[in-house]
C-alpha positions, 0 to 999 in steps of 0.5 A: 483523502478523496477517491482517485484512480491514480494508484494504477501507476503505483508499484511496490517501489521498495528501493525508491522508498528506502532511498527516500527514507534514508535521505530523510533520516540524514536530515535532507529536505524534500526539495534536496532529495528531489533535486538529487534524484533528478540530477543523479537519475537515482530512479533510472528513468528516461525523462525528468518528467517521469522522475518527478512523477515517480518522486511525488508518488514515492515521497508521499508513501515514504512520508507515511513511514517517516519518522514514526515507523522509520526504525521499524522499517530499517531495523525490521525483518523482511516481513516488517518491511513488506507490511510497512510498504503495504501500509504506506500504499493504503495510507495514500489512497482512499479506495485502497484503504476502504478495500482493505478495511471493508472487503479484505477483513470481511473476507477473512473473518466471515468468508473463510479467508477465500478471495476470488477475482470476481469478488473484487468486481462485486465490491467495486460495483457496491462502491460505485453506488456510493460514489459518482467518481467511482461510477465514472471509472472506465472498464480498463481503469477498474481492471487496473485498480483491481490488479494493482490492489492484488499486486500489493496484497500478494507482494506483502504476503497477505494473499496467496494464489491456490489454484483459482482462488486467493487465500487471505492471511494476516501479516506476520511481523516482528514482536516489536512492530506488533507491539507498536501497532497494538499501542499506536496504529489501528491500520497497522494493527488491523494489517497484522490481525485482520480483525477490525475493532479488536 
């Protein structure tokens, strides 16, 4: 993975991801699914260009869930699905992945689970010392990146706004998904425990 600011156009995309997961499970190829989405305008977008762009984004995320995590998503609780949607996002974007591992888990473990928006800016300033690509992101892009990250953390239930701060908490999932994560997947396990290396 390389650093990219392209996830500023990302959304939760639950229905779109579910559609692709189910089509993959039926045995359809990537090309078949894409053609059907374009022909029937499944995503209800205005132009073929935007449909193709959305498809690329959504398929990439669905591909992190299918096939290994498909049954946990389809048969899982609402909380399981939220955890896996956040997981799919983090698996696709290096900056988001590192933000979770290096920043959110640290805030939870060492800073009483308190997150301020200004903390997101400080984290990005630290990262720009490590990467010229990040250093070249403009102010509008930086704001959008932080708001996209906060959106995903909020939608998944990992953070909750209280007055002017966010409270971080681990994701609560079913026993079956938790067991899979403990045995098979470090990222998923960390999402559930917010403990790195345990």
